[in-house]
N, C-alpha and C positions, 0 to 999 in steps of 0.2 A: 856305663856307656852302651853296652850291648842292648840293654833293655830300652834305652832311649832310641837307639838306632832301629831296633825292631819295630818300635811304635811309630817313629817319625821318618824313617829312611825313604819310604815310598814318596812321601810328600816332598822331601828335600830333593830327590832325583827329578820329580815332576816339575818343581819350580826351576831347577837348573835347566831342564829341557826347554821350558818356556823362555828362559833367558837366551838360550841359543837361538830359538826360533825368532824371537824379537830382535836379536842382534843381527840376524840375517835378513831382516826386512819385514818380519811380521808372521803371524800365524795363519798364513794363506799360501796355497800352492802358487808358485810363480807362473805356471803355465795356464792352469784352468780356474784358479781362484777358490778351489775347495778349501774349507776352513775348519773341518773337524780335526782337532789336534791329534786324535788317536790314530789317524792315517797319514799324518805329515811326517816326512823323513828329511834328514839332512843329506843332500846329494852333492857329490863331487862334480863340479861343472864339467871338467874335462876327463872324467873317469879316474881310476886309480884308487878307489876305495878298498878294493881287495888287497892291493899291494900295501896300502897303509896298515890294514889289519894284520897282514902277515908280518910286517915289520914291528908289530906290537905297539903302534902309536896310541891305541885306545885301550890298552890292556887294563887300565884303571877305570874303565867305564865312562860315564857321562862327564865326569870331571876332566878327564884327559881330552875328550872330544871338545869340551868347552874351551879349554886352554889352546888347543890346536886351531879351532875355528877363530878365536880371537887373534891368534898370531898370523893366520892366513885367511882373512875374510873374503878375499876375491876368489877363493878356490871352491867356495860352497854356495849352495842355494837351497831353498825350501821347496820341495815337490811333494805332492800327494803320492801315495803308494802306486796308484795306477800310472800317473805320468812318469814316475821314476822307473817303473818296469818297462814302459813303452820306450823311454829314452835308452835304457840298457839294451833292449832288443834292437832298436834301430842303429845304435852305435856299436853293436856287438861287444858289449862290455860284460864278458863272462869271467867268472872267478878263476877258471882253470886255463884260460887263454885259448881254449879250443873253439872251433866254430860249432855252432848249434846245427844239428842235422834234424830236419823235419821229415817224418815218415808219413806218407799219405795213407789214410785209412780207407 
């Protein structure tokens, strides 16, 4: 089994990731339409991703994420990395709950 997983695990995880993206509406950013799957991310619509990670909801990787997304489809969306970080910045969604301080250079 270990040999098989070492050979095929990457492909299995990638296919499961595609299933998640397709389940959430496709392999395209909901905001800008960017479609390169390498930069697409599953985003919590109302924030809370760091809280879910701390609770260990995805500790079993992409399988746990897939199960959680299927159970709560309205909680997630597909965004590209840029749109996701812009959203996090605008909504002040930081992992430690502290405000971001910007120093002028």
